[in-house]
BAPA-610873 format. One record per residue (C-alpha): residue in three letters; x negated, y, z negated. Coordinates in steps of 0.25 Angstrom, whole numbers, plus 2048, in hexadecimal, padded with zeros to 3 digits. Layout:
<pt><type>ALA</type><u>X</u><v>Y</v><w>Z</w></pt>
...
//
This chain:
<pt><type>MET</type><u>80C</u><v>7EB</v><w>7F5</w></pt>
<pt><type>ILE</type><u>806</u><v>7EA</v><w>7E6</w></pt>
<pt><type>ASP</type><u>80F</u><v>7E6</v><w>7DA</w></pt>
<pt><type>HIS</type><u>80F</u><v>7EF</v><w>7CE</w></pt>
<pt><type>LYS</type><u>817</u><v>7EA</v><w>7C4</w></pt>
<pt><type>ALA</type><u>813</u><v>7E2</v><w>7B5</w></pt>
<pt><type>LEU</type><u>806</u><v>7EA</v><w>7B8</w></pt>
<pt><type>LYS</type><u>7FA</u><v>7E4</v><w>7AE</w></pt>
<pt><type>SER</type><u>7EF</u><v>7ED</v><w>7B1</w></pt>
<pt><type>PRO</type><u>7EA</u><v>7FA</v><w>7B7</w></pt>
<pt><type>LEU</type><u>7E4</u><v>7F4</v><w>7C3</w></pt>
<pt><type>ALA</type><u>7F2</u><v>7EA</v><w>7C5</w></pt>
<pt><type>LEU</type><u>7F9</u><v>7FA</v><w>7C4</w></pt>
<pt><type>SER</type><u>7F0</u><v>7FF</v><w>7CE</w></pt>
<pt><type>LEU</type><u>7F2</u><v>7F4</v><w>7D8</w></pt>
<pt><type>ALA</type><u>800</u><v>7F6</v><w>7D7</w></pt>
<pt><type>VAL</type><u>804</u><v>803</v><w>7DB</w></pt>
<pt><type>VAL</type><u>80C</u><v>7FE</v><w>7E8</w></pt>
<pt><type>ALA</type><u>817</u><v>7F8</v><w>7E1</w></pt>
<pt><type>LEU</type><u>821</u><v>804</v><w>7E2</w></pt>
<pt><type>VAL</type><u>831</u><v>805</v><w>7DE</w></pt>
<pt><type>SER</type><u>83B</u><v>80E</v><w>7DF</w></pt>
<pt><type>CYS</type><u>848</u><v>80F</v><w>7D9</w></pt>
<pt><type>SER</type><u>850</u><v>818</v><w>7E3</w></pt>
<pt><type>SER</type><u>85A</u><v>813</v><w>7EA</w></pt>
<pt><type>ALA</type><u>855</u><v>811</v><w>7FB</w></pt>
<pt><type>GLY</type><u>855</u><v>81F</v><w>803</w></pt>
<pt><type>GLU</type><u>857</u><v>827</v><w>7F4</w></pt>
<pt><type>GLN</type><u>84D</u><v>834</v><w>7F5</w></pt>
<pt><type>SER</type><u>847</u><v>838</v><w>7E9</w></pt>
<pt><type>ALA</type><u>848</u><v>849</v><w>7E5</w></pt>
<pt><type>PRO</type><u>83C</u><v>84F</v><w>7EC</w></pt>
<pt><type>ALA</type><u>82E</u><v>84E</v><w>7E7</w></pt>
<pt><type>PRO</type><u>823</u><v>855</v><w>7ED</w></pt>
<pt><type>GLY</type><u>816</u><v>850</v><w>7EB</w></pt>
<pt><type>VAL</type><u>80E</u><v>858</v><w>7E1</w></pt>
<pt><type>GLU</type><u>7FF</u><v>85B</v><w>7E5</w></pt>
<pt><type>ARG</type><u>7F5</u><v>856</v><w>7DA</w></pt>
<pt><type>GLU</type><u>7E6</u><v>857</v><w>7D5</w></pt>
<pt><type>LEU</type><u>7DB</u><v>851</v><w>7DE</w></pt>
<pt><type>LEU</type><u>7D2</u><v>84A</v><w>7D6</w></pt>
<pt><type>GLU</type><u>7C3</u><v>849</v><w>7D6</w></pt>
<pt><type>GLY</type><u>7BE</u><v>840</v><w>7E1</w></pt>
<pt><type>GLU</type><u>7C7</u><v>83F</v><w>7E9</w></pt>
<pt><type>PRO</type><u>7C2</u><v>848</v><w>7F4</w></pt>
<pt><type>PHE</type><u>7CA</u><v>840</v><w>801</w></pt>
<pt><type>PHE</type><u>7D9</u><v>84A</v><w>7FA</w></pt>
<pt><type>GLY</type><u>7DA</u><v>858</v><w>7FD</w></pt>
<pt><type>SER</type><u>7E7</u><v>858</v><w>7F5</w></pt>
<pt><type>VAL</type><u>7EE</u><v>84C</v><w>7ED</w></pt>
<pt><type>THR</type><u>800</u><v>84C</v><w>7EB</w></pt>
<pt><type>GLN</type><u>806</u><v>844</v><w>7E4</w></pt>
<pt><type>LEU</type><u>814</u><v>83F</v><w>7ED</w></pt>
<pt><type>THR</type><u>81C</u><v>836</v><w>7E2</w></pt>
<pt><type>PHE</type><u>81B</u><v>836</v><w>7D3</w></pt>
<pt><type>GLY</type><u>820</u><v>82B</v><w>7C9</w></pt>
<pt><type>GLY</type><u>820</u><v>81B</v><w>7CB</w></pt>
<pt><type>GLN</type><u>819</u><v>814</v><w>7D6</w></pt>
<pt><type>ASN</type><u>816</u><v>819</v><w>7E2</w></pt>
<pt><type>ALA</type><u>80C</u><v>813</v><w>7EC</w></pt>
<pt><type>GLU</type><u>809</u><v>80E</v><w>7FC</w></pt>
<pt><type>ALA</type><u>80C</u><v>81D</v><w>801</w></pt>
<pt><type>TYR</type><u>80C</u><v>81D</v><w>811</w></pt>
<pt><type>PHE</type><u>80D</u><v>828</v><w>81B</w></pt>
<pt><type>SER</type><u>818</u><v>829</v><w>825</w></pt>
<pt><type>SER</type><u>812</u><v>82B</v><w>835</w></pt>
<pt><type>ASP</type><u>815</u><v>83C</v><w>833</w></pt>
<pt><type>GLY</type><u>80E</u><v>83D</v><w>827</w></pt>
<pt><type>THR</type><u>81B</u><v>842</v><w>81F</w></pt>
<pt><type>GLN</type><u>81E</u><v>838</v><w>815</w></pt>
<pt><type>LEU</type><u>81A</u><v>82C</v><w>80E</w></pt>
<pt><type>ILE</type><u>821</u><v>81F</v><w>80C</w></pt>
<pt><type>PHE</type><u>81C</u><v>818</v><w>7FD</w></pt>
<pt><type>GLN</type><u>820</u><v>80D</v><w>7F4</w></pt>
<pt><type>ARG</type><u>827</u><v>813</v><w>7E7</w></pt>
<pt><type>GLN</type><u>82B</u><v>80D</v><w>7DA</w></pt>
<pt><type>VAL</type><u>831</u><v>814</v><w>7CF</w></pt>
<pt><type>THR</type><u>835</u><v>808</v><w>7C5</w></pt>
<pt><type>ASP</type><u>832</u><v>7FB</v><w>7C3</w></pt>
<pt><type>GLU</type><u>840</u><v>7F7</v><w>7C5</w></pt>
<pt><type>VAL</type><u>841</u><v>7FA</v><w>7D3</w></pt>
<pt><type>CYS</type><u>838</u><v>7F5</v><w>7DE</w></pt>
<pt><type>ASP</type><u>82E</u><v>7FD</v><w>7E6</w></pt>
<pt><type>GLN</type><u>833</u><v>804</v><w>7F2</w></pt>
<pt><type>GLN</type><u>830</u><v>80D</v><w>7FC</w></pt>
<pt><type>PHE</type><u>832</u><v>81C</v><w>7FF</w></pt>
<pt><type>THR</type><u>82E</u><v>828</v><w>807</w></pt>
<pt><type>ILE</type><u>82A</u><v>835</v><w>803</w></pt>
<pt><type>ASN</type><u>826</u><v>842</v><w>80B</w></pt>
<pt><type>ILE</type><u>816</u><v>845</v><w>809</w></pt>
<pt><type>ASP</type><u>819</u><v>850</v><w>800</w></pt>
<pt><type>GLY</type><u>820</u><v>849</v><w>7F5</w></pt>
<pt><type>SER</type><u>82E</u><v>84B</v><w>7FA</w></pt>
<pt><type>ASP</type><u>83B</u><v>842</v><w>7FD</w></pt>
<pt><type>MET</type><u>836</u><v>836</v><w>7F7</w></pt>
<pt><type>LYS</type><u>842</u><v>82B</v><w>7FB</w></pt>
<pt><type>MET</type><u>843</u><v>81B</v><w>7FB</w></pt>
<pt><type>VAL</type><u>842</u><v>816</v><w>808</w></pt>
<pt><type>SER</type><u>844</u><v>806</v><w>804</w></pt>
<pt><type>ASN</type><u>852</u><v>800</v><w>7FE</w></pt>
<pt><type>GLY</type><u>84E</u><v>7FF</v><w>7F1</w></pt>
<pt><type>LEU</type><u>84D</u><v>7F0</v><w>7F0</w></pt>
<pt><type>GLY</type><u>842</u><v>7E6</v><w>7EE</w></pt>
<pt><type>ARG</type><u>834</u><v>7EC</v><w>7F0</w></pt>
<pt><type>THR</type><u>82C</u><v>7F1</v><w>7FA</w></pt>
<pt><type>THR</type><u>81F</u><v>7F6</v><w>7FF</w></pt>
<pt><type>CYS</type><u>815</u><v>7FC</v><w>809</w></pt>
<pt><type>GLY</type><u>81F</u><v>807</v><w>812</w></pt>
<pt><type>TYR</type><u>819</u><v>80C</v><w>81E</w></pt>
<pt><type>PHE</type><u>81F</u><v>816</v><w>829</w></pt>
<pt><type>TYR</type><u>81F</u><v>814</v><w>837</w></pt>
<pt><type>ASP</type><u>827</u><v>815</v><w>845</w></pt>
<pt><type>ASN</type><u>823</u><v>825</v><w>845</w></pt>
<pt><type>ASP</type><u>829</u><v>824</v><w>836</w></pt>
<pt><type>GLU</type><u>837</u><v>81E</v><w>83B</w></pt>
<pt><type>ARG</type><u>836</u><v>813</v><w>832</w></pt>
<pt><type>ILE</type><u>82F</u><v>80D</v><w>826</w></pt>
<pt><type>VAL</type><u>829</u><v>7FF</v><w>822</w></pt>
<pt><type>TYR</type><u>828</u><v>7F8</v><w>815</w></pt>
<pt><type>SER</type><u>82A</u><v>7EC</v><w>80F</w></pt>
<pt><type>SER</type><u>833</u><v>7E8</v><w>804</w></pt>
<pt><type>THR</type><u>838</u><v>7DC</v><w>7FD</w></pt>
<pt><type>PHE</type><u>849</u><v>7E0</v><w>7FA</w></pt>
<pt><type>GLU</type><u>84C</u><v>7D5</v><w>804</w></pt>
<pt><type>HIS</type><u>846</u><v>7CA</v><w>7FD</w></pt>
<pt><type>ASN</type><u>84B</u><v>7D0</v><w>7F1</w></pt>
<pt><type>GLU</type><u>851</u><v>7DC</v><w>7EE</w></pt>
<pt><type>SER</type><u>84C</u><v>7DE</v><w>7DF</w></pt>
<pt><type>CYS</type><u>83D</u><v>7E0</v><w>7DB</w></pt>
<pt><type>PRO</type><u>833</u><v>7D4</v><w>7DE</w></pt>
<pt><type>VAL</type><u>830</u><v>7CE</v><w>7D1</w></pt>
<pt><type>PRO</type><u>820</u><v>7D3</v><w>7D0</w></pt>
<pt><type>PRO</type><u>816</u><v>7C7</v><w>7CD</w></pt>
<pt><type>ASP</type><u>80F</u><v>7C6</v><w>7BF</w></pt>
<pt><type>PHE</type><u>801</u><v>7C6</v><w>7BC</w></pt>
<pt><type>SER</type><u>7FF</u><v>7BB</v><w>7B6</w></pt>
<pt><type>GLN</type><u>7F6</u><v>7B8</v><w>7BF</w></pt>
<pt><type>GLY</type><u>7EF</u><v>7C5</v><w>7C1</w></pt>
<pt><type>TYR</type><u>7F4</u><v>7D1</v><w>7C8</w></pt>
<pt><type>VAL</type><u>7FA</u><v>7CC</v><w>7D4</w></pt>
<pt><type>TRP</type><u>804</u><v>7D5</v><w>7E0</w></pt>
<pt><type>GLY</type><u>811</u><v>7CE</v><w>7E2</w></pt>
<pt><type>LEU</type><u>814</u><v>7CA</v><w>7F0</w></pt>
<pt><type>PHE</type><u>822</u><v>7CC</v><w>7F1</w></pt>
<pt><type>GLU</type><u>82B</u><v>7C9</v><w>7FE</w></pt>
<pt><type>PHE</type><u>82A</u><v>7D7</v><w>806</w></pt>
<pt><type>ASP</type><u>830</u><v>7D9</v><w>814</w></pt>
<pt><type>ILE</type><u>82C</u><v>7E3</v><w>81D</w></pt>
<pt><type>TYR</type><u>837</u><v>7ED</v><w>821</w></pt>
<pt><type>THR</type><u>839</u><v>7F8</v><w>829</w></pt>
<pt><type>SER</type><u>843</u><v>804</v><w>828</w></pt>
<pt><type>LYS</type><u>846</u><v>814</v><w>82B</w></pt>
<pt><type>PRO</type><u>83F</u><v>81C</v><w>822</w></pt>
<pt><type>ASP</type><u>84B</u><v>81F</v><w>819</w></pt>
<pt><type>GLY</type><u>84D</u><v>810</v><w>816</w></pt>
<pt><type>SER</type><u>857</u><v>80D</v><w>821</w></pt>
<pt><type>ASP</type><u>858</u><v>803</v><w>82B</w></pt>
<pt><type>LEU</type><u>84F</u><v>7F9</v><w>822</w></pt>
<pt><type>GLN</type><u>84A</u><v>7EE</v><w>82B</w></pt>
<pt><type>VAL</type><u>840</u><v>7E1</v><w>828</w></pt>
<pt><type>ILE</type><u>835</u><v>7E0</v><w>832</w></pt>
<pt><type>PHE</type><u>82D</u><v>7D4</v><w>82A</w></pt>
<pt><type>ASP</type><u>832</u><v>7C9</v><w>820</w></pt>
<pt><type>GLY</type><u>830</u><v>7BD</v><w>81E</w></pt>
<pt><type>PRO</type><u>82B</u><v>7B6</v><w>811</w></pt>
<pt><type>GLY</type><u>821</u><v>7BC</v><w>807</w></pt>
<pt><type>TYR</type><u>81B</u><v>7C9</v><w>807</w></pt>
<pt><type>ASP</type><u>81B</u><v>7D1</v><w>813</w></pt>
<pt><type>GLY</type><u>816</u><v>7E2</v><w>811</w></pt>
<pt><type>GLU</type><u>80B</u><v>7EC</v><w>811</w></pt>
<pt><type>ALA</type><u>810</u><v>7F0</v><w>81F</w></pt>
<pt><type>THR</type><u>809</u><v>7FE</v><w>826</w></pt>
<pt><type>LEU</type><u>80B</u><v>801</v><w>833</w></pt>
<pt><type>SER</type><u>7FF</u><v>806</v><w>83E</w></pt>
<pt><type>ARG</type><u>800</u><v>815</v><w>841</w></pt>
<pt><type>ASP</type><u>807</u><v>812</v><w>84F</w></pt>
<pt><type>GLY</type><u>811</u><v>80A</v><w>848</w></pt>
<pt><type>SER</type><u>80F</u><v>7FE</v><w>850</w></pt>
<pt><type>LYS</type><u>80A</u><v>7F4</v><w>846</w></pt>
<pt><type>ILE</type><u>810</u><v>7F0</v><w>837</w></pt>
<pt><type>VAL</type><u>803</u><v>7E9</v><w>82F</w></pt>
<pt><type>PHE</type><u>808</u><v>7E1</v><w>822</w></pt>
<pt><type>THR</type><u>804</u><v>7D7</v><w>819</w></pt>
<pt><type>SER</type><u>80D</u><v>7CA</v><w>818</w></pt>
<pt><type>VAL</type><u>80B</u><v>7BF</v><w>812</w></pt>
<pt><type>ARG</type><u>813</u><v>7B7</v><w>81D</w></pt>
<pt><type>ASN</type><u>808</u><v>7AC</v><w>821</w></pt>
<pt><type>GLY</type><u>806</u><v>7A8</v><w>813</w></pt>
<pt><type>ASP</type><u>7FB</u><v>7B4</v><w>80E</w></pt>
<pt><type>LEU</type><u>7FA</u><v>7C2</v><w>80D</w></pt>
<pt><type>ASP</type><u>7F6</u><v>7C6</v><w>81B</w></pt>
<pt><type>ILE</type><u>7F7</u><v>7D4</v><w>825</w></pt>
<pt><type>TYR</type><u>800</u><v>7D3</v><w>831</w></pt>
<pt><type>THR</type><u>804</u><v>7DD</v><w>83B</w></pt>
<pt><type>MET</type><u>811</u><v>7DF</v><w>843</w></pt>
<pt><type>ASN</type><u>819</u><v>7E8</v><w>84C</w></pt>
<pt><type>PRO</type><u>822</u><v>7F3</v><w>844</w></pt>
<pt><type>ASP</type><u>82E</u><v>7E9</v><w>848</w></pt>
<pt><type>GLY</type><u>829</u><v>7DD</v><w>840</w></pt>
<pt><type>SER</type><u>824</u><v>7D5</v><w>84E</w></pt>
<pt><type>ASP</type><u>816</u><v>7D2</v><w>852</w></pt>
<pt><type>VAL</type><u>811</u><v>7CD</v><w>843</w></pt>
<pt><type>ARG</type><u>803</u><v>7C9</v><w>844</w></pt>
<pt><type>GLN</type><u>7FA</u><v>7C6</v><w>837</w></pt>
<pt><type>LEU</type><u>7ED</u><v>7CD</v><w>837</w></pt>
<pt><type>THR</type><u>7E6</u><v>7C4</v><w>82A</w></pt>
<pt><type>ASN</type><u>7E4</u><v>7B7</v><w>827</w></pt>
<pt><type>THR</type><u>7DB</u><v>7B7</v><w>81C</w></pt>
<pt><type>VAL</type><u>7E0</u><v>7B0</v><w>80F</w></pt>
<pt><type>GLY</type><u>7E2</u><v>7BB</v><w>804</w></pt>
<pt><type>TYR</type><u>7E9</u><v>7CA</v><w>804</w></pt>
<pt><type>ASP</type><u>7E9</u><v>7D3</v><w>812</w></pt>
<pt><type>GLY</type><u>7F2</u><v>7DD</v><w>80F</w></pt>
<pt><type>GLY</type><u>7F5</u><v>7EC</v><w>80E</w></pt>
<pt><type>PRO</type><u>7F2</u><v>7F0</v><w>81D</w></pt>
<pt><type>PHE</type><u>7F1</u><v>7FC</v><w>825</w></pt>
<pt><type>PHE</type><u>7ED</u><v>7FF</v><w>832</w></pt>
<pt><type>SER</type><u>7E3</u><v>809</v><w>837</w></pt>
<pt><type>PRO</type><u>7E7</u><v>817</v><w>83C</w></pt>
<pt><type>ASP</type><u>7E5</u><v>812</v><w>84B</w></pt>
<pt><type>GLY</type><u>7EC</u><v>803</v><w>84A</w></pt>
<pt><type>SER</type><u>7E0</u><v>7FD</v><w>84B</w></pt>
<pt><type>LYS</type><u>7DC</u><v>7F6</v><w>83D</w></pt>
<pt><type>ILE</type><u>7E2</u><v>7F2</v><w>830</w></pt>
<pt><type>VAL</type><u>7DD</u><v>7F6</v><w>823</w></pt>
<pt><type>TYR</type><u>7E2</u><v>7ED</v><w>816</w></pt>
<pt><type>ARG</type><u>7DE</u><v>7E7</v><w>809</w></pt>
<pt><type>THR</type><u>7DB</u><v>7D8</v><w>807</w></pt>
<pt><type>TRP</type><u>7D6</u><v>7CD</v><w>7FE</w></pt>
<pt><type>HIS</type><u>7D2</u><v>7C1</v><w>803</w></pt>
<pt><type>PRO</type><u>7CE</u><v>7B4</v><w>7F8</w></pt>
<pt><type>GLU</type><u>7C1</u><v>7AF</v><w>7F7</w></pt>
<pt><type>GLY</type><u>7BE</u><v>7A1</v><w>7F3</w></pt>
<pt><type>GLU</type><u>7CB</u><v>795</v><w>7F0</w></pt>
<pt><type>GLU</type><u>7CE</u><v>79B</v><w>7E3</w></pt>
<pt><type>GLU</type><u>7CF</u><v>7A9</v><w>7E7</w></pt>
<pt><type>ARG</type><u>7D8</u><v>7A3</v><w>7F2</w></pt>
<pt><type>ALA</type><u>7DF</u><v>799</v><w>7EA</w></pt>
<pt><type>GLU</type><u>7E3</u><v>7A5</v><w>7E0</w></pt>
<pt><type>TYR</type><u>7E7</u><v>7AE</v><w>7ED</w></pt>
<pt><type>LEU</type><u>7F1</u><v>7A3</v><w>7F3</w></pt>
<pt><type>ALA</type><u>7F6</u><v>79F</v><w>7E7</w></pt>
<pt><type>LEU</type><u>7FC</u><v>7AD</v><w>7E3</w></pt>
<pt><type>LEU</type><u>800</u><v>7B1</v><w>7F1</w></pt>
<pt><type>ALA</type><u>80A</u><v>7A3</v><w>7F0</w></pt>
<pt><type>ASP</type><u>80F</u><v>7AB</v><w>7E4</w></pt>
<pt><type>LYS</type><u>812</u><v>7B6</v><w>7EB</w></pt>
<pt><type>LYS</type><u>805</u><v>7BE</v><w>7E5</w></pt>
<pt><type>VAL</type><u>7F7</u><v>7C4</v><w>7E9</w></pt>
<pt><type>ARG</type><u>7ED</u><v>7CA</v><w>7DF</w></pt>
<pt><type>PRO</type><u>7E9</u><v>7D8</v><w>7E6</w></pt>
<pt><type>SER</type><u>7DC</u><v>7DC</v><w>7DC</w></pt>
<pt><type>ARG</type><u>7D3</u><v>7D9</v><w>7E8</w></pt>
<pt><type>MET</type><u>7D3</u><v>7DF</v><w>7F4</w></pt>
<pt><type>GLU</type><u>7CB</u><v>7E4</v><w>7FF</w></pt>
<pt><type>ILE</type><u>7CE</u><v>7ED</v><w>80C</w></pt>
<pt><type>TRP</type><u>7CC</u><v>7E6</v><w>81A</w></pt>
<pt><type>VAL</type><u>7CF</u><v>7ED</v><w>829</w></pt>
<pt><type>MET</type><u>7D2</u><v>7E5</v><w>834</w></pt>
<pt><type>ASN</type><u>7D7</u><v>7E8</v><w>843</w></pt>
<pt><type>ALA</type><u>7E6</u><v>7E8</v><w>845</w></pt>
<pt><type>ASP</type><u>7E6</u><v>7DB</v><w>84C</w></pt>
<pt><type>GLY</type><u>7E0</u><v>7D5</v><w>840</w></pt>
<pt><type>SER</type><u>7D3</u><v>7D4</v><w>846</w></pt>
<pt><type>ASP</type><u>7C5</u><v>7D7</v><w>83E</w></pt>
<pt><type>GLN</type><u>7C8</u><v>7D7</v><w>831</w></pt>
<pt><type>HIS</type><u>7BE</u><v>7DC</v><w>828</w></pt>
<pt><type>GLN</type><u>7BC</u><v>7E1</v><w>817</w></pt>
<pt><type>VAL</type><u>7BA</u><v>7F0</v><w>817</w></pt>
<pt><type>THR</type><u>7B8</u><v>7F1</v><w>808</w></pt>
<pt><type>ASP</type><u>7B2</u><v>7E8</v><w>7FD</w></pt>
<pt><type>LEU</type><u>7B3</u><v>7EE</v><w>7F1</w></pt>
<pt><type>GLY</type><u>7B9</u><v>7E2</v><w>7E6</w></pt>
<pt><type>GLY</type><u>7C9</u><v>7E7</v><w>7DF</w></pt>
<pt><type>ALA</type><u>7D6</u><v>7EC</v><w>7E7</w></pt>
<pt><type>ASN</type><u>7D3</u><v>7F2</v><w>7F4</w></pt>
<pt><type>PHE</type><u>7E0</u><v>7F5</v><w>7FA</w></pt>
<pt><type>ALA</type><u>7E9</u><v>800</v><w>801</w></pt>
<pt><type>PRO</type><u>7DF</u><v>802</v><w>80E</w></pt>
<pt><type>PHE</type><u>7E3</u><v>80D</v><w>818</w></pt>
<pt><type>TYR</type><u>7DC</u><v>813</v><w>823</w></pt>
<pt><type>HIS</type><u>7D6</u><v>822</v><w>823</w></pt>
<pt><type>PRO</type><u>7DC</u><v>829</v><w>830</w></pt>
<pt><type>ASP</type><u>7CD</u><v>827</v><w>837</w></pt>
<pt><type>GLY</type><u>7D0</u><v>818</v><w>837</w></pt>
<pt><type>GLN</type><u>7C1</u><v>815</v><w>82F</w></pt>
<pt><type>ARG</type><u>7C3</u><v>818</v><w>822</w></pt>
<pt><type>ILE</type><u>7CB</u><v>810</v><w>818</w></pt>
<pt><type>LEU</type><u>7D4</u><v>814</v><w>80D</w></pt>
<pt><type>PHE</type><u>7D7</u><v>80B</v><w>802</w></pt>
<pt><type>SER</type><u>7DA</u><v>80A</v><w>7F1</w></pt>
<pt><type>SER</type><u>7D0</u><v>802</v><w>7E9</w></pt>
<pt><type>ASN</type><u>7CE</u><v>7FD</v><w>7D9</w></pt>
<pt><type>HIS</type><u>7C0</u><v>7F8</v><w>7DE</w></pt>
<pt><type>ALA</type><u>7B8</u><v>803</v><w>7D4</w></pt>
<pt><type>ASP</type><u>7BF</u><v>7FD</v><w>7C8</w></pt>
<pt><type>THR</type><u>7C6</u><v>7EF</v><w>7CA</w></pt>
<pt><type>SER</type><u>7C8</u><v>7ED</v><w>7BA</w></pt>
<pt><type>ALA</type><u>7D6</u><v>7E9</v><w>7B5</w></pt>
<pt><type>ARG</type><u>7D6</u><v>7F7</v><w>7AD</w></pt>
<pt><type>SER</type><u>7D4</u><v>800</v><w>7BA</w></pt>
<pt><type>SER</type><u>7E0</u><v>804</v><w>7C1</w></pt>
<pt><type>ASN</type><u>7D6</u><v>80D</v><w>7CB</w></pt>
<pt><type>PHE</type><u>7D9</u><v>80C</v><w>7D9</w></pt>
<pt><type>ASP</type><u>7D2</u><v>816</v><w>7E2</w></pt>
<pt><type>LEU</type><u>7D3</u><v>819</v><w>7F1</w></pt>
<pt><type>TYR</type><u>7C7</u><v>818</v><w>7FA</w></pt>
<pt><type>MET</type><u>7C3</u><v>81A</v><w>808</w></pt>
<pt><type>ILE</type><u>7BA</u><v>811</v><w>810</w></pt>
<pt><type>ASN</type><u>7B5</u><v>80E</v><w>81F</w></pt>
<pt><type>GLU</type><u>7BA</u><v>803</v><w>825</w></pt>
<pt><type>ASP</type><u>7AC</u><v>7FD</v><w>825</w></pt>
<pt><type>GLY</type><u>7AD</u><v>7FE</v><w>815</w></pt>
<pt><type>SER</type><u>7A3</u><v>808</v><w>815</w></pt>
<pt><type>ASN</type><u>7A3</u><v>816</v><w>80F</w></pt>
<pt><type>MET</type><u>7AE</u><v>815</v><w>804</w></pt>
<pt><type>VAL</type><u>7B1</u><v>820</v><w>7FD</w></pt>
<pt><type>GLN</type><u>7BB</u><v>823</v><w>7F1</w></pt>
<pt><type>VAL</type><u>7CA</u><v>82C</v><w>7F5</w></pt>
<pt><type>THR</type><u>7D0</u><v>82C</v><w>7E7</w></pt>
<pt><type>ASN</type><u>7CB</u><v>82E</v><w>7DA</w></pt>
<pt><type>HIS</type><u>7D6</u><v>829</v><w>7D0</w></pt>
<pt><type>ALA</type><u>7D5</u><v>821</v><w>7C6</w></pt>
<pt><type>GLU</type><u>7E2</u><v>81A</v><w>7C6</w></pt>
<pt><type>PHE</type><u>7E8</u><v>814</v><w>7D4</w></pt>
<pt><type>ASP</type><u>7E6</u><v>81B</v><w>7E2</w></pt>
<pt><type>GLY</type><u>7EB</u><v>814</v><w>7EC</w></pt>
<pt><type>PHE</type><u>7F2</u><v>811</v><w>7FB</w></pt>
<pt><type>PRO</type><u>7ED</u><v>81B</v><w>803</w></pt>
<pt><type>GLN</type><u>7F2</u><v>821</v><w>812</w></pt>
<pt><type>PHE</type><u>7EF</u><v>82B</v><w>81A</w></pt>
<pt><type>SER</type><u>7F8</u><v>834</v><w>820</w></pt>
<pt><type>PRO</type><u>7F9</u><v>831</v><w>82F</w></pt>
<pt><type>ASP</type><u>7F3</u><v>840</v><w>831</w></pt>
<pt><type>GLY</type><u>7E7</u><v>83C</v><w>827</w></pt>
<pt><type>THR</type><u>7E8</u><v>847</v><w>81F</w></pt>
<pt><type>LYS</type><u>7EF</u><v>840</v><w>812</w></pt>
<pt><type>LEU</type><u>7ED</u><v>835</v><w>80B</w></pt>
<pt><type>VAL</type><u>7F9</u><v>82F</v><w>803</w></pt>
<pt><type>PHE</type><u>7F6</u><v>825</v><w>7F7</w></pt>
<pt><type>ALA</type><u>7FB</u><v>820</v><w>7E9</w></pt>
<pt><type>SER</type><u>7F4</u><v>823</v><w>7DD</w></pt>
<pt><type>ASN</type><u>7F7</u><v>822</v><w>7CD</w></pt>
<pt><type>ARG</type><u>7F1</u><v>832</v><w>7CD</w></pt>
<pt><type>PHE</type><u>7F9</u><v>83B</v><w>7C4</w></pt>
<pt><type>GLY</type><u>803</u><v>831</v><w>7C0</w></pt>
<pt><type>GLU</type><u>80C</u><v>835</v><w>7B4</w></pt>
<pt><type>VAL</type><u>80C</u><v>825</v><w>7AF</w></pt>
<pt><type>GLN</type><u>801</u><v>819</v><w>7B1</w></pt>
<pt><type>GLY</type><u>800</u><v>813</v><w>7BE</w></pt>
<pt><type>GLU</type><u>80B</u><v>81B</v><w>7C5</w></pt>
<pt><type>THR</type><u>808</u><v>81D</v><w>7D3</w></pt>
<pt><type>ASN</type><u>80B</u><v>829</v><w>7DC</w></pt>
<pt><type>ILE</type><u>807</u><v>82D</v><w>7EA</w></pt>
<pt><type>PHE</type><u>7FF</u><v>838</v><w>7ED</w></pt>
<pt><type>ILE</type><u>7FB</u><v>83E</v><w>7FB</w></pt>
<pt><type>ALA</type><u>7EE</u><v>846</v><w>7FD</w></pt>
<pt><type>ASP</type><u>7E8</u><v>84D</v><w>808</w></pt>
<pt><type>TRP</type><u>7DD</u><v>846</v><w>80D</w></pt>
<pt><type>VAL</type><u>7D0</u><v>84D</v><w>80F</w></pt>
<pt><type>GLU</type><u>7C3</u><v>848</v><w>816</w></pt>
<pt><type>PRO</type><u>7B7</u><v>84D</v><w>80B</w></pt>
<pt><type>GLY</type><u>7AD</u><v>854</v><w>814</w></pt>
<pt><type>ALA</type><u>7B8</u><v>858</v><w>820</w></pt>
<pt><type>GLU</type><u>7BD</u><v>867</v><w>821</w></pt>
//
């Protein structure tokens, strides 16, 4: 969850592409808009081809169905209507809204053999858009009153599976569908939890003061990769806790960490500085893709690229080479494609769209 309203700098703009909105009614289907193949950029040897799937507005956090034929993602078309959940075929056709058009949503995911989806929404607390925080304290994200819901992929049979005061979001599932991993403030800090798909057996995995979030399971479900920032020293800790009490968090510093699925063996993977986020495991279960602005963390820069690194922190390589934002990578279930969000080929400054690439391992036949 990233807030995009009232942005003051290119850095804030590129950190904020997750807050996405639609102005359609629930279940309304757009006209088919097949994807457009785009030219390959220099310095992107892992891509065999790149196809743009969405056009206009803000689109991000696209994740595959288990059969690899569809994506669920967040979409914003206007500033007046909050982020809503959409599905689309991987060729760019049959885009339709599947959330109810109320409040604000984040982080959709398919599960149960694509019979259901899960996402977070604020609509039961307020059917209007949450008021974004001002930036008098610098660039911050608002921790809105999200609860976690499930529905059928067409939006019907909407049910809440996890609620309570404060922020509950960023829910994703293990590949076998047996566990949901998510971020919550239910115990007074931003920590990572797991639960069963029906909301039972809730277990807290992290407990160090600071932001732990954006979790994803490894392909075999044995590990969880996530982003984190733990304040150092009393001054940083006091600032973090003060912002948290005001339902805000500052996202400009984050690193990638890994832990076992039961919360044991928590350890740091990256030590790059800047904002490193949106980690996702390579299908081999040994490498991790993520987005980072560590190469230029100045306020003037909006450049986030995708990188890949071994789980032990070695052998980092750059995957994308676009001058603005690239983020939110996810591999298709068969490992042949990578979906990501990018500012490339946007018609207006800061426009973010969904792209899908054929994945190529350099040197492989």
